[in-house]
C-alpha positions in Angstrom: 115.7 85.3 124.9 112.9 85.1 122.3 112.2 88.1 120.1 108.5 88.6 119.5 108.8 91.7 117.5 107.0 90.4 114.4 104.3 91.8 112.3 101.3 89.5 111.6 98.5 90.0 109.1 95.2 88.3 110.0 92.8 87.9 107.0 89.3 86.7 107.9 85.8 87.9 107.0 84.5 86.8 110.5 84.7 89.8 112.7 84.6 87.7 115.9 87.5 85.5 115.0 89.5 88.4 113.5 89.2 90.5 116.7 89.8 87.6 119.0 93.0 86.7 117.3 94.1 90.3 117.1 93.6 90.7 120.9 95.2 87.4 121.8 98.3 87.9 119.6 98.7 91.5 120.7 98.8 90.3 124.3 101.6 88.1 123.2 103.7 91.0 122.0 103.1 90.7 118.2 102.3 93.7 116.0 98.9 92.9 114.4 97.2 94.2 111.3 93.9 92.8 110.0 92.0 92.6 106.7 88.4 91.5 106.0 89.0 90.1 102.5 91.7 89.5 99.9 91.5 93.0 98.4 92.2 94.6 101.8 95.0 92.1 102.4 96.7 92.8 99.0 96.5 96.6 99.6 98.3 96.3 103.0 100.9 94.0 101.5 101.8 96.7 99.0 102.8 99.2 101.8 103.6 97.1 104.9 106.1 94.4 105.7 104.7 91.3 107.4 106.5 88.3 108.9 103.6 85.9 108.6 100.0 85.8 107.3 97.1 84.1 109.1 94.6 83.5 106.2 91.0 82.2 106.3 90.2 79.9 103.3 86.5 80.4 103.0 86.0 84.1 102.3 83.7 85.9 99.9 85.4 87.0 96.6 88.9 85.6 96.2 89.3 82.7 98.6 92.3 81.8 100.7 93.6 79.2 98.3 93.6 81.7 95.4 95.2 84.4 97.5 97.9 82.1 98.8 98.8 81.2 95.2 99.0 84.9 94.2 101.0 86.0 97.2 103.5 83.2 96.9 104.2 84.1 93.3 105.3 87.6 94.4 106.9 87.3 97.9 108.2 84.6 100.1 106.2 85.0 103.3 104.9 82.2 105.6 101.2 81.6 105.5 99.0 79.6 107.9 95.6 78.7 106.5 92.5 78.6 108.7 89.4 76.7 107.6 86.4 74.8 108.8 87.2 72.1 106.3 89.3 69.5 108.0 89.4 66.9 105.2 92.8 65.7 104.2 92.4 66.7 100.5 91.8 70.4 101.5 94.8 70.4 103.8 97.0 69.0 101.0 95.6 71.5 98.5 96.7 74.4 100.7 100.2 73.0 101.2 100.5 72.3 97.5 99.8 76.0 96.8 102.6 77.0 99.1 101.0 77.4 102.5 103.4 76.7 105.4 100.8 75.3 107.8 97.1 74.5 108.1 94.8 74.7 111.1 91.2 73.6 111.1 88.4 75.5 112.8 87.6 75.5 115.7 91.0 75.7 117.2 92.6 76.9 120.4 94.4 80.3 120.0 97.3 78.8 122.0 97.8 76.2 119.3 97.9 78.9 116.6 100.4 80.8 118.7 102.7 77.8 119.0 102.6 77.3 115.2 103.4 80.9 114.6 106.4 80.7 116.9 107.7 77.6 115.2 107.4 79.1 111.7 108.9 82.5 112.7 111.8 80.7 114.5 112.7 78.8 111.3 112.2 81.9 109.1 114.5 84.1 111.2 117.4 81.6 111.5 120.6 83.2 110.3 124.1 81.9 110.7 125.8 84.5 112.8 129.2 82.9 112.3 129.2 83.4 108.6 129.8 86.6 106.7 127.2 88.4 104.5 128.0 90.5 101.5 126.1 93.6 100.5 127.7 95.1 97.4 131.4 95.7 98.3 130.8 95.5 102.0 131.4 92.3 104.0 129.3 92.1 107.2 130.5 89.9 110.0 127.7 89.7 112.6 129.8 87.5 114.9 132.6 90.0 115.1 130.1 92.9 114.8 132.0 94.6 112.0 131.7 95.7 108.4 134.6 95.7 106.0 134.5 98.1 103.1 137.4 99.1 100.9 139.8 97.3 103.3 138.6 99.4 106.2 136.8 97.7 109.1 134.2 99.5 111.1 132.4 98.3 114.2 128.6 98.1 114.5 126.8 98.4 117.8 124.1 96.1 119.2 121.2 98.1 117.8 122.7 98.1 114.3 123.4 94.4 114.6 119.7 93.7 115.4 118.5 95.7 112.4 121.0 94.0 110.1 120.0 90.5 111.3 116.3 91.3 110.5 117.0 93.0 107.1 119.5 90.3 106.0 116.9 87.6 106.7 114.3 89.5 104.7 116.1 91.4 101.8 113.7 93.6 99.7 111.2 94.0 102.6 110.4 97.5 103.7 110.6 98.3 107.4 108.8 101.3 108.9 110.4 103.5 111.5 108.1 101.9 114.1 109.3 98.4 113.2 113.0 99.4 113.2 112.4 101.1 116.5 111.0 98.0 118.0 113.8 95.8 116.5 116.6 98.1 117.6 115.1 99.2 120.9 115.3 102.9 119.8 112.2 104.9 120.4 112.9 108.4 118.9 112.4 108.7 115.1 115.4 111.1 114.9 117.7 108.5 116.6 116.4 105.8 114.1 117.3 108.1 111.2 120.8 108.7 112.6 121.3 105.0 113.0 120.4 104.3 109.4 122.8 107.1 108.3 125.6 105.5 110.3 124.9 102.1 108.7 125.0 103.7 105.3 128.4 105.2 106.0 129.6 101.7 106.9 127.8 99.8 104.0 127.8 102.2 101.1 130.5 103.4 98.8 128.5 106.6 98.4 126.4 107.0 101.5 124.6 110.1 100.2 123.4 108.2 97.2 122.8 104.7 98.7 122.5 101.7 96.4 121.6 99.1 99.0 120.2 100.6 102.2 117.5 102.8 100.6 114.6 105.0 101.8 111.2 104.2 100.6 109.4 107.5 100.7 106.4 107.4 103.1 107.1 103.8 104.1 110.5 103.3 105.7 113.7 101.6 104.8 114.7 98.6 102.7 118.0 96.6 102.2 118.7 95.3 98.7 121.2 92.5 98.2 122.5 91.7 94.7 
């Protein structure tokens, strides 16, 4: 079963295209945020975690090429460039700067959707048969257990879903809303309880967590050494 719980940032100065894509991708069960220019996009990237960026090349101010180069220096996030320029040299330029895909305008929204699905599928691949180390804790997602100080503790399916997402994106902040959608838990209090349980299984000192931390006003983040 495909998991469409992904947060996409659409950056385009064209109101019509921005709103059309927002409506279409929202209908396909993605969480959508939008920005009209590079400055708005960078502000949102400071506080929110995204799985992919749809970025227009020709924008006033900082263009899509420049923004791609800046973003890729700071975080590893997939970027699809949109542009009216279809020449080969422009496509190559975008890919050389780190863009993951390139789509010329005009385009069919369904084609963009397929490209998004392909990129996110590759991005979220994680080997469930292997183990993952977080500090002194060893996570076995296949056995659904965490071993810490020679003690093994089981994790439930909701905890497993959250760990899969966080292990695939270490250092990324997840809001309660995002964690709720990933885990299938709706109540904020229940989400906090789940995070507390995970800390008890992951951390040597759960009351002063080193790895699964709270980002005040934003959500939670998993750090991996």
